[in-house]
N, C-alpha and C positions, 0 to 999 in steps of 0.2 A: 504493499499499500504505500507507494510513492507520494510524498506530499503531506502525509498525516504526521501530527507531532503530539507527543503525549503531553498531557497537561500535568503541570508541576504545582501542585498546591502546597506542598510542603516546604521546608527549607527555611533559612533564616529570611527575616523581613526588614525592610527600611521603612520609615515613616518620612514621607516627603510633604513639605508644606509650601504651597505657592506664596511667595512674600512681595514680589515685584512684578508690575505690570508688563504686558507685553506690547503695549502702544509703543510705535516707533521702532520696534524690533523686526528682524526679518521673518518672512513666513516659515522658514525652518524651525525657528525657536518657538512660535506659536503652535505648530503642528506637534512638536515635541511634547510641549505641556499637554495638549490634548491627548496624545498617545500615553502619557503617564496616568492619565485618568482624572486629571484636574479640570474643573469647570469654572470656579469662582475663586478670586483672589482670597487669600488667607485660608483656602481649603486644605484639608490634610488627608492624604490617602496611604494606605500601607500597601507596598509592592513587594515581590519576591526579589531578593538580592541575586542577581545574575549578571554576567558580563554585559549581557545587552542592556539591561536596565542602567548598569554602572556608565556604559557609553552615553545613554540618553541624558543621565543627570550631569555628565560632564559636559555636554553640550549647553545645557541651561543652568549651570551652576550659579550664575549671577542672579537668576531669577527665583530660585528655590533654596530651601534649607533641608538638610538630610540628617534624621537621627536614628540612632539604632534603638528600638524600643527594647526595654529589658524584659527578660522572659520570666515566666512564673517560677521556674526551677532555680533561676539565679537568686530571686528574692528569698526563697526558702533556705537556701544553702546555709547563710549566716545566722538563722534564728533557730533556737532550740528549746 
């Protein structure tokens, strides 16, 4: 089945927040923001951490902020 890709729901996530407007920027930057799933300024989405997503974030790094959300297992490790 050529052309079919397996959906990857698991794996590490990145929290991406759109912080600066795309007005006056090139169409490529606007398209990349849309492709990341962002629709409104100051909106936050969680995306899977893949090389493709990292490349997209590098392209629009001046328009977004990126955080790695803490996992539930990391929170529970220090508490007993």
